[in-house]
KEKE-3310 file (N, C-alpha, C; in steps of 0.2 Angstrom, whole numbers, plus 5000, padded with zeros to 4 digits):
npx = (5004:5002:5007:5003:5010:5006:5008:5003:5010:5020:5037:5036:5025:5031:5041:5033:5026:5037:5040:5029:5031:5042:5036:5026:5034:5041:5031:5029:5025:5024:5030:5025:5028:5018:5000:4992:4997:4994:4987:4981:4980:4988:4985:4992:4986:4985:4981:4985:4983:4969:4971:4980:4971:4962:4971:4973:4961:4960:4971:4966:4955:4961:4969:4959:4953:4963:4961:4962:4955:4954:4957:4966:4964:4972:4980:4981:4970:4960:4959:4952:4941:4933:4921:4919:4930:4927:4917:4923:4928:4931:4937:4941:4944:4947:4959:4964:4975:4979:4980:4988:5001:4997:4993:4997:4997:4983:4977:4982:4977:4985:4989:4991:5001:5009:5017:5030:5036:5038:5048:5058:5062:5076:5080:5082:5089:5079:5073:5057:5048:5046:5039:5042:5054:5069:5086:5089:5085:5070:5067:5056:5055:5047:5030:5014:5009:5010:5008:4998:4996:4987:4983:4984:4980:4985:4989:4977:4974:4985:4986:4992:5009:5023:5037:5049:5059:5077:5084:5076:5075:5089:5090:5082:5089:5102:5099:5094:5106:5114:5108:5113:5110:5115:5112:5103:5087:5080:5063:5047:5032:5033:5048:5058:5053:5056:5060:5055:5045:5053:5062:5072:5082:5082:5095:5101:5097:5103:5116:5118:5115:5126:5136:5134:5132:5139:5134:5134:5129:5119:5103:5092:5074:5061:5062:5056:5058:5058:5062:5076:5092:5107:5118:5114:5119:5132:5133:5136:5149:5153:5155:5147:5134:5122:5123:5111:5096:5080:5069:5054:5046:5034:5028:5035:5031:5028:5015:5006:5012:5009:4995:4995:4998:5011:5027:5037:5046:5050:5062:5068:5069:5078:5090:5092:5095:5107:5115:5116:5122:5134:5141:5140:5144:5141:5129:5113:5099:5082:5064:5047:5033:5017:5005:4994:4987:4973:4968:4980:4986:4990:5002:5007:5010:5020:5029:5032:5037:5048:5056:5058:5066:5077:5082:5089:5086:5090:5081:5064:5046:5031:5015:4999:4987:4975:4960:4956:4944:4939:4951:4958:4961:4952:4940:4943:4940:4940:4946:4957:4955:4954:4960:4970:4977:4983:4991:5000:5007:5013:5022:5030:5035:5043:5053:5059:5064:5074:5083:5087:5093:5104:5111:5114:5123:5135:5142:5147:5161:5166:5170:5159:5152:5141:5126:5120:5103:5096:5097:5099:5098:5108:5116:5128:5139:5137:5129:5115:5116:5108:5107:5109:5118:5126:5121:5109:5109:5103:5110:5117:5125:5136:5140:5150:5145:5130:5128:5119:5114:5127:5141:5149:5163:5160:5163:5156:5150:5141:5125:5109:5091:5085:5095:5112:5125:5137:5154:5160:5173:5179:5176:5167)
npy = (4994:5011:5025:5042:5055:5069:5085:5098:5111:5110:5105:5093:5087:5084:5075:5064:5060:5056:5044:5037:5035:5026:5015:5011:5008:4997:4988:4985:4994:5008:5024:5039:5054:5062:5066:5062:5050:5041:5027:5028:5041:5050:5063:5074:5084:5102:5114:5125:5139:5148:5149:5138:5127:5129:5127:5114:5108:5112:5104:5091:5092:5095:5084:5074:5079:5076:5063:5053:5040:5035:5042:5045:5054:5063:5070:5087:5096:5087:5079:5089:5092:5081:5077:5086:5083:5070:5072:5078:5077:5060:5056:5042:5037:5043:5047:5051:5061:5054:5041:5040:5034:5021:5022:5017:5003:5001:5006:4997:4985:4977:4966:4968:4960:4958:4970:4970:4970:4983:4987:4979:4983:4991:5008:5015:5029:5035:5049:5057:5059:5072:5088:5086:5082:5079:5083:5082:5073:5072:5069:5063:5066:5069:5072:5081:5093:5102:5115:5130:5140:5154:5156:5145:5131:5119:5112:5106:5098:5089:5084:5078:5081:5070:5060:5052:5037:5037:5027:5023:5034:5035:5023:5026:5037:5032:5023:5031:5038:5028:5026:5037:5050:5066:5076:5078:5082:5086:5085:5090:5094:5101:5103:5106:5101:5088:5073:5076:5068:5057:5061:5068:5079:5089:5091:5079:5070:5076:5075:5061:5058:5064:5057:5044:5042:5046:5057:5070:5083:5090:5097:5107:5109:5121:5129:5132:5147:5146:5133:5133:5136:5146:5137:5127:5131:5127:5115:5117:5117:5106:5105:5099:5102:5112:5129:5137:5143:5142:5152:5155:5170:5177:5189:5205:5212:5214:5214:5209:5196:5190:5189:5180:5169:5165:5158:5167:5183:5199:5203:5191:5184:5192:5190:5177:5176:5184:5176:5165:5171:5174:5162:5158:5168:5170:5164:5160:5167:5164:5168:5168:5178:5185:5195:5207:5202:5198:5213:5220:5235:5251:5256:5244:5237:5245:5243:5230:5229:5237:5229:5218:5224:5227:5214:5210:5199:5184:5181:5176:5171:5179:5179:5183:5186:5173:5168:5154:5141:5136:5140:5150:5164:5166:5169:5181:5198:5214:5211:5213:5223:5215:5222:5230:5220:5215:5225:5227:5215:5217:5227:5221:5211:5218:5223:5211:5207:5217:5215:5202:5203:5211:5202:5192:5199:5200:5189:5189:5186:5176:5159:5145:5129:5120:5111:5103:5105:5105:5102:5109:5108:5119:5128:5127:5130:5123:5115:5122:5125:5123:5126:5124:5132:5128:5137:5141:5149:5152:5146:5149:5141:5137:5122:5109:5097:5088:5090:5085:5082:5082:5089:5105:5116:5133:5149:5164:5177:5187:5195:5188:5187:5180:5174:5170:5171:5160:5153:5137:5131:5120:5103:5090)
npz = (5000:4996:5005:5011:5020:5030:5039:5051:5059:5074:5078:5085:5080:5067:5071:5075:5063:5057:5064:5062:5048:5048:5055:5046:5035:5040:5041:5028:5019:5007:5008:5001:4990:4986:4987:4977:4973:4982:4991:5004:5017:5030:5042:5052:5064:5069:5082:5088:5085:5077:5064:5062:5064:5054:5043:5045:5043:5029:5024:5024:5016:5004:5002:5000:4988:4980:4977:4987:4995:5008:5023:5037:5051:5064:5079:5087:5083:5079:5091:5099:5091:5087:5080:5070:5063:5059:5050:5039:5021:5015:5027:5035:5048:5064:5076:5092:5101:5113:5109:5099:5097:5094:5081:5068:5070:5073:5062:5052:5057:5065:5078:5095:5100:5090:5089:5091:5078:5074:5083:5080:5067:5059:5062:5049:5041:5032:5024:5025:5010:4998:5004:5017:5019:5027:5034:5047:5062:5071:5087:5098:5115:5125:5130:5131:5144:5160:5163:5164:5155:5150:5137:5130:5120:5118:5130:5134:5123:5122:5135:5151:5157:5152:5152:5141:5144:5147:5141:5131:5122:5119:5111:5100:5095:5092:5083:5073:5070:5065:5053:5046:5050:5054:5062:5077:5084:5099:5104:5111:5119:5131:5133:5142:5154:5154:5163:5175:5180:5183:5193:5188:5178:5162:5159:5163:5153:5142:5145:5145:5132:5125:5131:5128:5114:5098:5092:5080:5079:5091:5094:5103:5104:5108:5124:5139:5149:5163:5166:5167:5173:5177:5177:5168:5156:5155:5149:5136:5134:5128:5111:5102:5105:5098:5096:5099:5106:5109:5117:5123:5125:5125:5130:5133:5144:5161:5167:5157:5156:5168:5167:5157:5164:5164:5170:5172:5172:5165:5170:5176:5164:5157:5165:5163:5149:5149:5156:5148:5137:5142:5143:5130:5119:5105:5103:5095:5100:5100:5099:5104:5102:5107:5100:5105:5116:5127:5136:5134:5134:5126:5132:5139:5128:5122:5132:5131:5117:5119:5127:5119:5109:5117:5120:5109:5100:5089:5080:5078:5081:5078:5084:5081:5093:5096:5100:5109:5111:5127:5134:5147:5143:5132:5139:5145:5148:5139:5126:5113:5099:5083:5072:5078:5085:5073:5068:5079:5078:5066:5069:5079:5072:5063:5072:5076:5064:5062:5072:5069:5057:5061:5069:5060:5053:5060:5057:5045:5035:5043:5046:5046:5051:5041:5039:5025:5019:5007:4990:4974:4957:4948:4938:4925:4934:4945:4960:4969:4985:5001:5019:5037:5050:5066:5074:5069:5057:5041:5027:5010:4996:4982:4976:4968:4966:4972:4990:4999:5016:5021:5030:5029:5029:5028:5022:5026:5017:5013:5016:5013:5008:5019:5026:5024:5011:5006:5003:5000:5009:5014:5013:5021)
capx = (5000:5006:5004:5005:5009:5006:5007:5003:5012:5026:5042:5034:5021:5036:5044:5028:5025:5043:5039:5024:5034:5046:5032:5022:5039:5042:5025:5030:5021:5028:5028:5025:5029:5012:4994:4989:5000:4993:4980:4979:4984:4988:4986:4993:4984:4987:4976:4988:4979:4963:4974:4983:4966:4960:4976:4972:4955:4962:4975:4962:4951:4965:4970:4953:4952:4968:4958:4963:4948:4955:4961:4966:4965:4975:4983:4978:4963:4956:4957:4948:4935:4932:4915:4920:4935:4924:4913:4927:4927:4935:4940:4939:4946:4950:4963:4965:4982:4981:4980:4992:5006:4995:4989:4999:4995:4976:4975:4984:4974:4990:4987:4996:5006:5014:5020:5037:5038:5040:5054:5064:5064:5081:5077:5086:5087:5076:5069:5051:5049:5042:5040:5044:5061:5074:5092:5089:5080:5067:5066:5051:5057:5042:5024:5010:5011:5007:5007:4991:4996:4979:4981:4987:4975:4989:4989:4971:4974:4990:4986:4998:5016:5026:5044:5051:5065:5083:5086:5072:5078:5096:5089:5080:5095:5107:5096:5095:5113:5116:5105:5116:5108:5120:5109:5097:5083:5075:5057:5042:5027:5036:5054:5062:5051:5058:5063:5052:5042:5059:5066:5078:5082:5084:5102:5103:5096:5108:5123:5118:5116:5132:5141:5133:5132:5143:5130:5139:5126:5113:5099:5086:5069:5059:5063:5053:5064:5058:5065:5083:5096:5113:5122:5112:5122:5139:5133:5138:5156:5153:5154:5142:5127:5121:5122:5104:5091:5073:5066:5048:5045:5027:5027:5040:5027:5026:5008:5004:5014:5005:4988:4996:5000:5018:5031:5043:5046:5055:5069:5071:5071:5084:5095:5094:5098:5113:5119:5118:5127:5141:5144:5140:5143:5138:5123:5107:5093:5076:5059:5040:5029:5010:5003:4987:4984:4968:4970:4986:4985:4996:5008:5009:5013:5026:5034:5034:5041:5055:5060:5060:5072:5083:5085:5092:5085:5092:5075:5058:5040:5026:5008:4993:4983:4970:4956:4955:4939:4942:4956:4956:4961:4946:4935:4945:4937:4945:4949:4960:4952:4958:4965:4975:4982:4987:4995:5005:5010:5018:5027:5034:5039:5049:5058:5063:5068:5079:5088:5089:5098:5110:5114:5117:5129:5141:5145:5151:5169:5168:5169:5155:5150:5134:5123:5115:5097:5093:5102:5095:5102:5108:5118:5135:5143:5136:5122:5113:5115:5105:5107:5109:5124:5124:5117:5103:5109:5102:5116:5117:5132:5137:5144:5151:5141:5126:5131:5114:5116:5134:5143:5155:5165:5158:5165:5150:5152:5136:5118:5103:5085:5083:5101:5118:5128:5144:5158:5163:5180:5182:5171:5167)
capy = (5000:5018:5030:5049:5058:5076:5087:5105:5113:5110:5099:5087:5083:5081:5069:5059:5057:5052:5038:5033:5032:5020:5009:5009:5004:4991:4983:4983:4998:5013:5031:5042:5061:5066:5063:5059:5043:5037:5023:5031:5046:5051:5070:5075:5091:5106:5118:5131:5145:5147:5148:5131:5123:5130:5124:5107:5106:5112:5099:5085:5093:5095:5077:5071:5082:5073:5057:5048:5038:5033:5047:5045:5061:5063:5077:5091:5098:5081:5078:5094:5093:5074:5076:5090:5080:5064:5074:5080:5072:5054:5054:5035:5035:5048:5044:5056:5061:5049:5034:5041:5029:5015:5024:5013:4997:5001:5007:4991:4980:4973:4964:4971:4955:4959:4976:4969:4971:4990:4988:4975:4986:4996:5015:5018:5036:5037:5055:5058:5062:5078:5094:5085:5079:5083:5079:5081:5068:5074:5063:5065:5064:5071:5074:5084:5099:5103:5122:5132:5147:5155:5157:5139:5125:5112:5108:5103:5093:5084:5081:5079:5080:5063:5059:5045:5035:5039:5021:5023:5040:5033:5018:5030:5042:5028:5020:5037:5039:5022:5027:5042:5056:5070:5081:5076:5088:5084:5088:5089:5099:5105:5099:5108:5097:5081:5070:5078:5062:5052:5065:5070:5086:5088:5091:5072:5067:5078:5072:5054:5057:5066:5052:5037:5042:5050:5062:5076:5089:5089:5103:5107:5114:5126:5128:5137:5150:5144:5127:5133:5140:5148:5131:5123:5132:5124:5109:5119:5116:5101:5108:5096:5105:5118:5135:5140:5142:5145:5153:5158:5175:5179:5196:5208:5216:5210:5213:5204:5189:5188:5187:5174:5164:5163:5158:5171:5190:5202:5203:5185:5182:5196:5187:5170:5177:5186:5170:5161:5174:5174:5156:5157:5175:5170:5159:5162:5166:5166:5168:5168:5184:5186:5202:5209:5197:5202:5217:5223:5242:5254:5256:5237:5235:5248:5240:5223:5231:5240:5224:5214:5227:5226:5208:5208:5192:5182:5180:5173:5171:5183:5176:5187:5182:5169:5165:5146:5139:5132:5143:5156:5170:5167:5172:5187:5204:5218:5208:5218:5223:5212:5226:5232:5214:5214:5231:5226:5210:5220:5231:5216:5207:5223:5223:5205:5206:5221:5212:5196:5205:5213:5196:5189:5203:5198:5183:5190:5185:5170:5152:5140:5122:5120:5105:5105:5102:5104:5103:5110:5109:5126:5129:5124:5131:5118:5115:5127:5121:5127:5122:5127:5132:5126:5143:5142:5153:5149:5148:5146:5141:5133:5116:5106:5091:5088:5088:5084:5078:5083:5095:5108:5123:5138:5156:5168:5183:5192:5194:5188:5189:5177:5171:5172:5168:5158:5149:5131:5131:5113:5098:5084)
capz = (5000:4996:5011:5011:5027:5030:5046:5052:5066:5077:5077:5088:5075:5062:5074:5076:5057:5055:5068:5058:5042:5050:5056:5040:5031:5044:5040:5021:5015:5004:5009:4994:4991:4984:4989:4971:4972:4988:4993:5010:5019:5037:5043:5059:5064:5074:5084:5092:5083:5073:5057:5061:5064:5047:5039:5046:5039:5022:5022:5024:5010:4998:5000:4997:4981:4976:4976:4992:4998:5015:5026:5044:5054:5071:5081:5092:5081:5079:5098:5101:5087:5083:5076:5064:5059:5056:5044:5033:5016:5015:5033:5037:5055:5068:5081:5096:5104:5118:5106:5092:5097:5091:5075:5063:5072:5072:5055:5048:5060:5068:5085:5100:5101:5084:5089:5090:5072:5074:5087:5077:5061:5060:5060:5044:5040:5025:5025:5022:5003:4997:5008:5024:5018:5032:5036:5054:5064:5076:5092:5103:5121:5130:5128:5136:5148:5166:5164:5162:5151:5149:5130:5126:5119:5117:5136:5134:5117:5123:5141:5156:5154:5153:5149:5139:5148:5144:5137:5124:5118:5116:5106:5094:5092:5090:5076:5068:5068:5061:5047:5043:5052:5056:5068:5081:5087:5104:5104:5116:5121:5136:5133:5148:5160:5154:5168:5182:5183:5185:5198:5184:5174:5155:5158:5163:5147:5137:5146:5143:5124:5123:5133:5125:5107:5094:5088:5078:5081:5095:5095:5107:5102:5112:5131:5143:5153:5170:5168:5166:5177:5174:5177:5163:5150:5155:5145:5130:5134:5123:5105:5098:5106:5094:5100:5097:5111:5107:5123:5121:5130:5124:5131:5137:5149:5167:5169:5152:5157:5174:5164:5153:5169:5163:5176:5171:5172:5160:5174:5176:5157:5155:5168:5160:5143:5150:5158:5142:5132:5145:5141:5122:5116:5098:5102:5093:5105:5097:5104:5102:5105:5106:5099:5106:5121:5130:5141:5132:5133:5122:5137:5140:5121:5121:5136:5128:5112:5121:5130:5113:5106:5121:5120:5102:5098:5083:5076:5081:5078:5081:5083:5083:5098:5093:5106:5108:5115:5133:5137:5151:5139:5128:5143:5148:5146:5136:5120:5109:5092:5078:5068:5083:5085:5067:5068:5083:5075:5061:5072:5082:5066:5061:5077:5076:5058:5062:5076:5066:5052:5065:5072:5055:5050:5064:5055:5038:5035:5048:5043:5051:5048:5038:5037:5020:5019:5001:4984:4968:4951:4947:4931:4924:4939:4950:4963:4974:4992:5007:5025:5043:5054:5072:5078:5065:5052:5035:5022:5003:4993:4976:4976:4961:4967:4978:4996:5004:5022:5022:5034:5026:5032:5023:5023:5025:5014:5012:5018:5008:5010:5025:5029:5022:5006:5007:4999:5003:5010:5016:5013:5025)
cpx = (5004:5003:5007:5004:5010:5005:5006:5006:5019:5031:5040:5029:5025:5039:5039:5026:5031:5043:5034:5026:5038:5042:5028:5028:5040:5037:5025:5026:5026:5026:5030:5025:5022:5005:4991:4992:4998:4986:4977:4983:4983:4989:4987:4992:4986:4981:4978:4985:4973:4966:4977:4977:4963:4964:4975:4966:4956:4966:4971:4958:4955:4967:4965:4952:4957:4966:4960:4957:4948:4960:4960:4968:4967:4977:4978:4971:4958:4954:4952:4941:4934:4926:4916:4925:4932:4920:4916:4927:4933:4939:4937:4940:4949:4953:4966:4973:4984:4981:4985:4998:5004:4992:4991:4996:4987:4974:4977:4981:4979:4989:4993:5002:5011:5017:5027:5040:5041:5047:5060:5066:5070:5078:5082:5084:5085:5071:5062:5052:5045:5044:5043:5051:5066:5080:5092:5083:5077:5065:5062:5054:5052:5036:5019:5013:5007:5006:5000:4992:4989:4978:4982:4981:4979:4989:4983:4971:4979:4990:4992:5004:5019:5032:5045:5058:5071:5085:5082:5074:5084:5095:5087:5085:5100:5105:5096:5102:5116:5114:5108:5114:5114:5118:5103:5094:5079:5069:5052:5038:5030:5043:5058:5059:5053:5062:5059:5048:5047:5063:5073:5077:5084:5091:5105:5102:5101:5115:5123:5118:5123:5138:5140:5132:5137:5140:5135:5136:5119:5109:5093:5080:5067:5059:5060:5058:5064:5061:5072:5086:5103:5118:5120:5117:5130:5139:5136:5146:5158:5151:5149:5135:5127:5120:5116:5099:5085:5069:5060:5046:5037:5025:5033:5037:5026:5019:5004:5006:5010:4998:4989:4997:5007:5023:5037:5041:5051:5062:5072:5073:5078:5090:5097:5097:5106:5118:5121:5123:5134:5145:5145:5139:5139:5132:5117:5102:5087:5070:5052:5037:5022:5008:4996:4983:4979:4970:4976:4984:4991:5002:5011:5013:5019:5031:5037:5039:5048:5059:5062:5066:5078:5086:5089:5092:5088:5087:5069:5052:5035:5019:5003:4989:4976:4966:4954:4950:4941:4947:4954:4956:4955:4940:4937:4941:4942:4949:4951:4957:4957:4963:4971:4980:4986:4992:5001:5010:5015:5023:5032:5039:5045:5055:5063:5067:5074:5085:5091:5095:5105:5114:5118:5124:5135:5145:5148:5158:5171:5166:5165:5154:5143:5132:5118:5109:5093:5098:5098:5100:5102:5110:5125:5140:5142:5129:5121:5112:5112:5105:5108:5116:5121:5120:5112:5103:5108:5107:5115:5124:5131:5142:5145:5147:5136:5129:5125:5116:5123:5136:5149:5157:5164:5160:5159:5152:5147:5129:5114:5097:5083:5089:5107:5121:5135:5148:5161:5170:5183:5176:5172:5170)
cpy = (5006:5023:5037:5051:5065:5079:5095:5106:5112:5104:5093:5083:5080:5075:5063:5056:5053:5045:5034:5031:5026:5014:5007:5005:4997:4986:4982:4988:5004:5020:5035:5050:5065:5062:5059:5052:5038:5033:5026:5036:5047:5059:5071:5083:5095:5111:5124:5137:5143:5146:5141:5126:5123:5127:5116:5104:5106:5107:5093:5086:5092:5088:5073:5073:5078:5066:5051:5047:5037:5038:5046:5051:5060:5070:5081:5094:5093:5079:5083:5094:5086:5074:5080:5086:5074:5066:5077:5075:5066:5052:5047:5033:5041:5045:5050:5055:5055:5042:5035:5036:5023:5016:5019:5006:4996:5001:5000:4985:4975:4972:4967:4966:4955:4965:4976:4971:4978:4991:4984:4979:4991:5003:5018:5025:5037:5043:5054:5061:5068:5084:5092:5081:5083:5079:5078:5076:5071:5069:5066:5062:5065:5073:5077:5090:5100:5111:5124:5139:5148:5156:5150:5133:5118:5108:5104:5097:5088:5081:5082:5078:5073:5063:5052:5043:5036:5033:5021:5028:5038:5028:5022:5034:5037:5025:5025:5038:5034:5023:5033:5049:5060:5075:5078:5082:5085:5088:5086:5095:5104:5102:5100:5104:5090:5079:5072:5072:5056:5055:5067:5077:5085:5088:5084:5069:5069:5075:5065:5053:5059:5061:5045:5036:5046:5055:5068:5083:5088:5096:5102:5112:5118:5124:5134:5140:5148:5137:5127:5137:5142:5142:5127:5124:5130:5118:5111:5119:5110:5104:5105:5099:5111:5124:5139:5138:5146:5146:5158:5164:5177:5186:5199:5213:5212:5209:5208:5197:5186:5186:5181:5168:5161:5163:5161:5179:5193:5202:5197:5182:5186:5192:5181:5171:5180:5180:5165:5164:5175:5168:5155:5164:5175:5166:5163:5161:5169:5165:5168:5174:5183:5193:5202:5204:5201:5206:5221:5230:5245:5254:5249:5235:5238:5245:5234:5225:5233:5234:5219:5217:5226:5220:5206:5201:5190:5181:5177:5173:5175:5180:5181:5183:5179:5166:5158:5144:5135:5135:5149:5163:5171:5170:5178:5193:5208:5215:5213:5217:5219:5216:5229:5226:5214:5219:5230:5220:5212:5224:5226:5213:5212:5223:5217:5204:5211:5218:5206:5198:5208:5207:5193:5193:5202:5193:5183:5190:5179:5164:5147:5134:5123:5113:5106:5101:5101:5105:5104:5111:5116:5128:5125:5125:5126:5117:5120:5124:5126:5123:5127:5127:5129:5131:5145:5147:5149:5151:5145:5146:5137:5128:5112:5100:5091:5086:5087:5080:5078:5089:5098:5114:5128:5145:5160:5175:5189:5190:5193:5189:5186:5174:5174:5168:5166:5155:5143:5131:5124:5108:5092:5086)
cpz = (5000:5001:5010:5018:5027:5038:5045:5059:5068:5075:5080:5083:5069:5065:5074:5069:5054:5058:5064:5052:5043:5051:5050:5035:5034:5042:5032:5017:5012:5006:5003:4995:4990:4985:4983:4970:4977:4988:4999:5013:5027:5038:5050:5060:5069:5076:5088:5091:5078:5066:5056:5061:5057:5042:5039:5042:5031:5020:5020:5017:5004:4997:4998:4990:4977:4974:4981:4995:5005:5018:5034:5047:5062:5073:5085:5090:5081:5086:5101:5098:5083:5079:5070:5060:5055:5050:5038:5027:5016:5021:5035:5044:5058:5074:5086:5099:5108:5115:5099:5092:5094:5084:5069:5064:5071:5065:5050:5051:5063:5076:5089:5101:5095:5084:5089:5083:5071:5078:5084:5070:5062:5058:5055:5042:5033:5026:5022:5015:5003:5002:5015:5024:5023:5033:5043:5056:5071:5081:5097:5110:5127:5127:5133:5140:5154:5167:5162:5160:5149:5141:5126:5126:5119:5124:5136:5129:5119:5130:5146:5154:5156:5149:5146:5142:5144:5139:5130:5120:5115:5111:5100:5091:5089:5083:5071:5065:5064:5054:5043:5045:5055:5062:5071:5084:5092:5104:5109:5117:5126:5138:5140:5154:5159:5160:5175:5185:5185:5191:5194:5181:5167:5155:5159:5157:5142:5138:5144:5136:5122:5125:5129:5118:5104:5090:5086:5080:5085:5096:5099:5104:5108:5120:5135:5148:5160:5172:5168:5171:5174:5173:5171:5157:5150:5151:5138:5129:5129:5116:5101:5099:5102:5098:5097:5103:5109:5114:5122:5127:5130:5125:5135:5143:5155:5168:5164:5154:5163:5171:5160:5158:5167:5169:5175:5172:5167:5164:5174:5169:5155:5158:5165:5153:5144:5152:5152:5137:5135:5143:5133:5119:5109:5097:5099:5098:5101:5102:5101:5106:5103:5105:5100:5111:5125:5136:5139:5130:5128:5126:5138:5133:5120:5126:5134:5122:5114:5123:5124:5110:5110:5121:5114:5100:5091:5078:5081:5078:5082:5079:5085:5087:5095:5099:5104:5113:5121:5136:5141:5147:5135:5132:5146:5144:5142:5130:5116:5102:5087:5074:5072:5084:5079:5066:5073:5081:5070:5064:5076:5077:5064:5066:5077:5070:5058:5067:5073:5061:5055:5067:5066:5052:5054:5061:5048:5039:5040:5044:5048:5047:5047:5036:5031:5020:5012:4996:4978:4962:4949:4940:4930:4929:4945:4953:4968:4980:4997:5013:5031:5047:5061:5076:5073:5060:5045:5030:5015:5000:4987:4977:4969:4961:4972:4984:5001:5010:5024:5026:5031:5030:5027:5026:5021:5023:5012:5014:5012:5011:5017:5029:5026:5016:5008:5002:5003:5003:5011:5016:5018:5032)
residu = (MET:LYS:VAL:TYR:LEU:ASP:THR:VAL:GLY:CYS:ARG:LEU:ASN:GLN:SER:GLU:ILE:GLU:THR:MET:ALA:ARG:GLN:PHE:ARG:ALA:ALA:GLY:HIS:GLU:ILE:VAL:ALA:ALA:ALA:GLU:SER:ALA:ASP:MET:ALA:VAL:VAL:ASN:THR:CYS:ALA:VAL:THR:THR:GLU:ALA:ALA:SER:ASP:SER:ARG:GLY:LYS:ILE:ARG:GLN:ILE:ALA:ARG:ALA:GLY:VAL:ASP:GLU:ILE:VAL:ALA:THR:GLY:CYS:TRP:VAL:THR:LEU:GLN:PRO:ASN:GLU:ALA:ARG:ASN:LEU:PRO:ASN:VAL:SER:ARG:ILE:ILE:SER:ASN:ASP:ASN:LYS:ASP:ASN:LEU:VAL:ALA:GLU:THR:LEU:ASN:ILE:GLN:THR:THR:ASN:LEU:GLU:LEU:PHE:ASN:LEU:GLU:PRO:LEU:ASN:ARG:ILE:PRO:LEU:PRO:GLY:LEU:HIS:ARG:ARG:THR:ARG:ALA:PHE:ILE:LYS:VAL:GLN:ASP:GLY:CYS:ASP:ASN:HIS:CYS:THR:PHE:CYS:ILE:THR:THR:ILE:ALA:ARG:GLY:ALA:GLY:ARG:SER:ARG:PRO:ILE:ALA:ASP:VAL:ILE:LEU:ASP:ILE:GLN:ALA:ALA:LEU:ASP:GLY:GLY:THR:LYS:GLU:ILE:VAL:LEU:THR:GLY:VAL:HIS:LEU:GLY:SER:TRP:GLY:GLN:ASP:PHE:ASN:LEU:HIS:LEU:ARG:ASP:LEU:ILE:LYS:ALA:ILE:LEU:HIS:ASP:THR:ASP:VAL:LYS:ARG:LEU:ARG:LEU:SER:SER:LEU:GLU:PRO:TRP:ASP:LEU:ASP:ALA:ASP:PHE:PHE:SER:LEU:TRP:GLU:ASP:ALA:ARG:LEU:CYS:GLN:HIS:LEU:HIS:LEU:PRO:LEU:GLN:SER:GLY:CYS:ALA:ALA:THR:LEU:LYS:ARG:MET:ALA:ARG:LYS:THR:THR:PRO:ALA:SER:PHE:ARG:ASP:LEU:VAL:ALA:ALA:ALA:ARG:GLN:ILE:MET:PRO:ASP:ALA:ALA:ILE:THR:THR:ASP:ILE:ILE:ALA:GLY:PHE:PRO:GLY:GLU:THR:GLU:SER:GLU:PHE:ALA:GLU:SER:LEU:ASP:PHE:VAL:ARG:GLU:MET:ASN:PHE:ALA:GLY:GLY:HIS:VAL:PHE:THR:TYR:SER:PRO:ARG:PRO:GLY:THR:GLY:ALA:ALA:ARG:MET:LYS:GLU:GLN:VAL:ARG:PRO:GLU:VAL:ARG:LYS:GLU:ARG:ASN:HIS:ILE:LEU:GLN:GLY:ALA:LEU:GLU:GLU:SER:ALA:LYS:SER:TYR:ARG:GLN:LYS:PHE:ILE:GLY:LYS:THR:LEU:SER:VAL:LEU:TRP:GLU:SER:ALA:THR:GLN:TYR:ASP:GLU:ARG:GLY:TRP:GLN:MET:GLU:GLY:LEU:THR:GLY:ASN:TYR:LEU:ARG:VAL:GLU:ALA:ILE:ALA:PRO:SER:PRO:ARG:TRP:ASN:GLU:ILE:ASP:SER:VAL:GLU:LEU:ASN:GLU:LEU:ASN:ALA:GLU:GLY:LEU:GLN:GLY:VAL:ILE:ARG:LYS:SER:GLY)
# end
């Protein structure tokens, strides 16, 4: 059977469809790059914003129009809106988040006693075809969240926080490395909480991975600032840890953060960033910001904007506040008008773009290692390569032959629209 996999949303969703791909392959089925070629499709949906929920519905309809008669819908939006999902065209089965790990087994009618099939199959590094092709392996180490941020629907959709044991994580990572992966990305809904159910800390998992594997690059996805302390950054003495920290701020205003029920303040966030930069002066520190949260006055927005500018982030995402049914913020009074939210989003985007450009500028003339993520036939001069440095700079260069999933030393010589242009100085 030919299976098409698609996803909306976070890196955790990406990790989950990679796991599904391995399981379908282990059971003898083929993963295809286009819905038009598929006998069945699986869509891992998202509900973090109204736009993500709309995109999820749109994905399912698009796949149905492509002629796929059997669509399995799963993920956060499906968990929250099962009846609506069930009524979309050609949806034959819906599977909520709490049963997602059994999706492939249930879909293929594989008995529980035969699940060893999935564990025996080597995790060969066969990237997902099409748009979800990645050189990096996304490894799910944690799921769920025990925080109660008033804007967040994910806590409701994903349930309570729980961690995967170190041994299981190491097995997945080692198998991915054996299959040729150069970079591992640890993912979770609340990654920084990993280990709390084991009386451990995320640092213990990182130390184990660095000690027990020969991973070339280890990257962490989003980390809540209250899960970290200054000592955490001493881990970066190991050069294999990518110098990139994504620390969601959400607002630079103390009063707004309090309404969000965030366990941080601008002052503590400032101190944390200073501690990270003391150890890693060139690290990329990126963030998430919400524009137009309920009750955000002009003065609160100005305070938040000033703080964002002060932090000199290397980039980030700005989300226009989106009321999600069932969350505390959706019930708050003084909802900010949609046009004001949109305007504030534009201003914040401009501030982050300015600081991101300033950050990239610092690396002109320097030589950094780049893991190539794509290779496109260019012209007689060679191949157009695009990839990422350890500190998450997007780099383009010309290579005489395709270098996909290889790491090269690249001299960065000029800015381009979203990253830098460089010249390959040393291969391998």
